[in-house]
C-alpha positions in Angstrom: -37.3 12.4 -82.1 -33.9 13.8 -82.4 -34.5 16.2 -79.5 -35.6 13.3 -77.3 -32.5 11.4 -78.1 -30.3 14.3 -77.3 -32.1 14.9 -74.0 -31.6 11.2 -73.0 -28.0 11.4 -73.9 -27.5 14.5 -71.8 -29.2 12.8 -68.8 -26.9 9.8 -69.1 -23.8 12.0 -69.3 -24.9 14.1 -66.3 -25.4 10.9 -64.3 -22.0 9.6 -65.2 -20.4 12.9 -64.2 -22.2 12.9 -60.9 -21.1 9.3 -60.2 -17.5 10.2 -61.1 -17.7 13.2 -58.8 -19.0 11.1 -55.9 -16.2 8.6 -56.4 -13.6 11.4 -56.5 -15.0 13.2 -53.4 -13.5 10.8 -50.8 -10.2 10.9 -52.6 -10.2 14.7 -52.6 -11.0 14.7 -48.9 -8.1 12.4 -48.2 -5.7 14.5 -50.3 -7.0 17.7 -48.5 -6.5 16.2 -45.1 -3.0 15.0 -46.0 -2.1 18.4 -47.3 -3.4 20.1 -44.1 -1.4 17.6 -42.0 1.7 18.2 -43.9 1.2 22.0 -43.4 2.0 21.6 -39.7 0.9 24.0 -36.9 0.1 27.6 -37.3 2.1 30.3 -35.5 -0.8 31.0 -33.2 -1.0 27.3 -32.2 2.8 27.2 -31.5 2.6 30.4 -29.4 -0.2 28.9 -27.3 1.8 25.7 -26.7 4.8 27.8 -25.6 2.7 29.9 -23.3 1.2 26.8 -21.6 4.7 25.2 -21.2 6.0 28.5 -19.7 3.2 28.6 -17.1 3.7 24.9 -16.1 7.4 25.5 -15.9 7.0 28.5 -13.6 4.7 26.5 -11.3 7.2 23.6 -11.2 10.1 25.9 -10.4 8.2 27.4 -7.4 6.9 24.1 -6.0 9.7 21.6 -6.6 12.4 22.9 -4.2 9.9 22.9 -1.3 8.8 19.3 -2.1 12.4 18.1 -2.4 13.5 19.7 0.9 10.4 18.2 2.7 11.3 14.8 1.3 15.0 15.2 2.5 13.8 15.9 6.0 11.6 12.8 6.0 14.4 10.8 4.6 16.6 11.8 7.5 14.0 10.6 10.0 13.6 7.3 8.2 17.4 6.9 8.1 17.6 7.3 11.9 14.6 5.0 12.5 16.1 2.3 10.4 19.4 2.6 12.3 17.7 2.3 15.7 15.4 -0.5 14.7 18.2 -2.5 13.3 20.3 -2.2 16.5 17.4 -3.1 18.7 17.0 -6.3 16.8 20.7 -6.9 17.0 20.6 -6.5 20.8 17.9 -9.1 21.0 19.4 -11.6 18.7 22.9 -11.3 20.2 21.7 -11.2 23.8 23.9 -8.2 24.3 23.2 -4.6 25.3 23.8 -2.2 22.4 24.7 1.4 23.5 23.6 4.3 21.2 25.5 7.6 21.2 23.9 10.7 19.6 26.5 13.4 18.8 25.7 16.8 17.4 25.3 17.9 14.8 24.6 14.7 12.7 26.2 11.5 14.0 24.9 8.4 15.7 27.1 5.6 16.8 26.3 2.1 18.1 28.5 0.1 20.4 28.2 -3.4 21.9 28.8 -3.5 25.6 30.8 -6.4 27.0 29.2 -8.7 29.6 30.8 -8.1 33.0 33.1 -11.0 33.9 34.7 -11.2 37.4 37.6 -12.9 35.8 38.2 -10.0 33.5 39.0 -6.7 35.3 38.4 -4.1 34.2 35.5 -4.8 31.9 36.5 -4.1 28.3 35.1 -0.9 26.8 32.2 -1.0 24.4 33.2 -2.0 20.9 32.0 0.2 18.1 29.6 -1.5 15.7 28.5 1.2 13.3 28.6 5.0 12.8 25.8 6.8 10.9 26.0 10.3 9.5 22.8 11.9 8.2 22.6 12.5 4.5 21.3 15.5 2.5 22.5 18.1 5.1 20.0 16.8 7.7 21.1 17.2 11.3 19.7 17.2 14.8 18.0 20.5 14.9 15.2 22.4 16.7 13.4 25.2 14.8 12.2 28.2 16.9 9.3 28.6 14.5 7.9 25.2 15.6 5.8 25.5 18.8 8.0 24.0 21.6 4.9 23.1 23.6 3.6 20.9 20.8 5.8 17.8 20.9 5.5 14.3 19.4 4.0 11.8 21.8 3.8 14.6 24.4 7.2 13.6 25.9 8.8 16.3 27.9 11.7 18.0 26.0 14.1 20.8 26.6 13.0 24.2 25.3 15.7 24.2 22.6 17.2 20.7 22.7 17.3 18.7 19.6 18.3 15.5 21.5 16.1 14.7 24.5 17.0 11.6 26.6 15.6 12.7 29.9 19.0 13.3 31.3 20.2 9.7 30.7 23.7 9.1 29.5 24.6 6.5 28.3 21.5 5.0 26.8 21.1 1.5 25.2 18.9 -1.2 23.8 18.8 -4.1 26.1 18.8 -7.8 25.2 15.1 -7.8 26.2 14.3 -5.1 23.6 13.8 -2.1 25.8 15.4 1.3 25.6 16.9 2.2 28.9 19.6 4.1 30.9 22.6 2.3 32.3 20.6 1.2 35.3 18.0 -0.6 33.2 15.3 2.0 33.7 13.2 2.6 30.5 13.4 6.1 29.1 11.3 7.9 26.5 13.3 9.8 24.0 12.6 12.6 21.4 14.8 13.7 18.6 14.2 16.7 16.3 15.7 16.8 12.8 15.9 19.2 9.9 18.1 21.1 7.5 19.4 24.4 8.8 17.2 27.5 7.9 14.6 25.3 6.2 11.7 24.9 8.7 9.7 22.9 6.1 12.2 20.0 6.7 11.3 19.8 10.4 10.9 16.1 11.4 11.1 14.2 14.7 11.5 10.7 16.1 10.4 9.3 19.4 11.3 6.1 21.2 8.9 4.5 23.8 11.3 3.1 26.4 9.5 0.0 27.6 9.0 -1.5 24.2 11.6 0.6 22.3 8.9 1.4 19.7 10.3 3.9 17.2 7.9 6.4 15.6 8.7 9.1 13.0 6.9 12.4 12.7 6.8 15.5 10.5 5.6 19.0 11.2 2.8 20.3 8.9 3.2 23.8 10.1 0.8 23.6 13.1 1.3 20.2 14.6 3.2 16.9 14.5 1.7 14.2 12.4 2.8 10.7 11.3 
């Protein structure tokens, strides 16, 4: 009888211990996780992170300058396009001819031409409206490495000319919105842009004379694309 009582007591105590252990187990797991978190990263883990950052940094250093220079070339083409479009609209709205002068290496000037008046002799010279200078070292430039036979819009250009106006001088936006010579004949124009010694900045701009449509282009290494 006594042995049976002792056995029953031992069973109850073992059950209580097991229950206590089950209740303590999640608590121990949380404490263990907290201790592991507080321990931080191991040396091997830190070295792996440093190695990955070094590889990514090396790639970025090699790629970033090229991307930046390409963007600068495109920015120069957009700067010129914005200037020309703005003065075309100005010629239409003012009902005046706006002369555009392109000066190497990096300057474009707009001038408003006076309307001939028999009572005013001679006719006053054109009045300067705005002068634009390319930013980021961009200038009118033709790169020998770019195939001279491959031209935007297939307009004829000089073999090494960065500014191609078909021999017309001066050129202007008319009050009707065309791009013409001084006689009013529409001319197609092509301009090549870039940063000296950086062929990946090669960009171009064309003007379709009859409508004065302005289009920008970039060279992808083999051809001109928009």
